[in-house]
Structures are given as structure tokens and as C-alpha cells.
C-alpha positions in Angstrom: -32.3 -45.0 -104.2 -34.0 -46.1 -107.4 -37.7 -45.2 -107.9 -39.9 -48.3 -108.2 -42.6 -46.2 -109.9 -40.4 -45.4 -112.9 -41.6 -47.0 -116.2 -39.7 -50.0 -117.4 -38.7 -48.3 -120.7 -37.2 -45.4 -118.7 -35.3 -47.7 -116.4 -33.8 -49.5 -119.3 -32.9 -46.2 -121.0 -31.2 -45.0 -117.8 -29.3 -48.3 -117.2 -28.1 -48.2 -120.9 -27.0 -44.6 -120.5 -25.2 -45.5 -117.3 -23.4 -48.4 -118.9 -22.4 -46.3 -121.9 -21.1 -43.6 -119.5 -19.0 -46.2 -117.7 -17.6 -47.3 -121.0 -16.7 -43.7 -121.9 -15.3 -43.0 -118.5 -13.1 -46.1 -118.8 -11.9 -44.9 -122.2 -11.1 -41.6 -120.4 -8.6 -43.4 -118.3 -6.6 -44.1 -121.4 -7.5 -41.2 -123.8 -6.2 -38.0 -122.3 -8.8 -35.6 -123.8 -11.8 -37.7 -122.7 -12.8 -37.0 -119.1 -13.3 -39.8 -116.7 -15.0 -38.3 -113.7 -17.9 -36.6 -115.4 -18.9 -39.8 -117.2 -18.7 -41.8 -114.0 -20.8 -39.1 -112.2 -23.3 -39.4 -115.0 -23.4 -43.2 -114.7 -24.0 -42.8 -110.9 -26.8 -40.4 -111.6 -28.4 -42.8 -114.1 -28.1 -45.8 -111.8 -29.3 -44.0 -108.6 -32.6 -43.5 -110.5 -32.8 -46.9 -112.1 -30.9 -49.7 -110.3 -29.8 -50.0 -106.7 -27.6 -53.0 -107.7 -25.7 -51.1 -110.4 -25.4 -48.0 -108.3 -24.0 -50.0 -105.3 -21.6 -51.8 -107.6 -20.3 -48.5 -109.1 -19.8 -46.6 -105.9 -18.0 -49.6 -104.3 -15.9 -50.4 -107.4 -12.2 -50.5 -106.5 -11.2 -48.1 -109.3 -14.3 -46.1 -110.2 -15.8 -45.8 -106.7 -13.1 -43.5 -105.4 -13.6 -41.0 -108.3 -17.3 -40.7 -107.5 -17.0 -40.7 -103.7 -14.2 -38.1 -103.7 -16.2 -35.8 -106.0 -19.5 -36.3 -104.3 -18.4 -36.2 -100.7 -15.4 -33.9 -100.9 -15.9 -31.9 -104.1 -12.7 -32.8 -105.9 -10.0 -35.3 -106.9 -6.9 -36.6 -105.1 -3.4 -35.3 -105.9 -2.5 -38.8 -107.1 -5.4 -38.7 -109.7 -4.2 -35.2 -110.8 -0.6 -36.3 -111.2 -1.5 -39.5 -113.1 -4.0 -37.7 -115.3 -1.7 -34.8 -116.2 1.3 -37.1 -116.7 -0.6 -39.4 -119.0 -2.2 -36.5 -120.8 1.2 -34.9 -121.7 2.8 -38.2 -122.5 0.2 -39.1 -125.1 0.0 -35.5 -126.5 3.8 -35.3 -126.9 4.0 -38.7 -128.6 1.1 -37.8 -130.9 2.7 -34.4 -131.8 6.1 -36.0 -132.4 5.2 -39.1 -134.2 1.6 -39.1 -135.6 0.8 -35.6 -136.7 2.7 -33.7 -139.4 0.6 -30.5 -139.7 1.9 -27.6 -137.5 -1.5 -26.2 -136.9 -2.8 -29.5 -135.5 0.2 -29.9 -133.3 -0.3 -26.4 -131.9 -4.0 -27.1 -131.4 -3.3 -30.3 -129.5 -0.7 -28.5 -127.3 -3.2 -25.7 -126.6 -5.9 -28.1 -125.7 -3.6 -30.1 -123.4 -2.6 -26.8 -121.7 -6.2 -25.9 -121.1 -7.0 -29.4 -119.8 -4.0 -29.2 -117.5 -5.2 -25.8 -116.2 -8.7 -27.2 -115.7 -7.4 -30.3 -113.8 -5.2 -28.1 -111.6 -8.1 -25.8 -110.8 -10.3 -28.7 -109.4 -10.2 -28.9 -105.6 -7.5 -31.3 -104.4 -8.9 -33.9 -101.9 -6.7 -35.0 -99.1 -6.8 -38.7 -98.4 
């Protein structure tokens, strides 16, 4: 796991980057264009090099742990995560386009980005439970 020979300043930097990544990954659960899994994988990579305690906490976390384990061990995400992600993505995009943005170009841009994100999510390997 973590390397005991790593300098203290580097350990602190990695732990800080890991915590920031968890924060961004958590935001990604609620903001449809901010990805969750890559930030959680980054946090795991930072923690595995800096703190056994933080790494163990993260991979055993009841919400975040499954994202990391599925991606690390099985190379993908579950159908449930795909459905939730795509549903929430489109719900927020449609509400934003209908009620918050008045410019047609911005509306079309958001719809195009949502379409590309949907395509990307669907192209990720689906893990069976």
C-alpha cells in the first residue's frame, strides 16, 4: 500500500489531492457533467500511495467503494449506475434548458454535450452484479 519512504510534504500533497478528488466526485453525483468515477479513481490512486487508512476507508465506503471496486476489478460500471447517471443527467439538462437558459446556442450546446456524455456512459463496459 502506501510507501513509508515517501517525503512528508508529498504525502500531505497526495492526501490533499485525494480529498479534493472525493469532493469533486461527490459533486459529480449531483452535477451531471462532472464525472464521479474518474475523480474517485484519482482519489484511490492518491491514497494508495500516501495513506493506508484513507485508501481502506474509500474502497470500503458504502457508496464510493462500489464505483472503485467495479471499475478496478471488472473494468466498468453497473447497469444501475448507468441508468441513474443518464436519468439524472437528462433531468438536469432538460430543466436547465427549459427554465434557466434563454439563448438557443447554449441550449443546443448543452443538449449536444448531454448526448455525447450519454454515448460515453453507454459505451463503458456494463458490470453484472
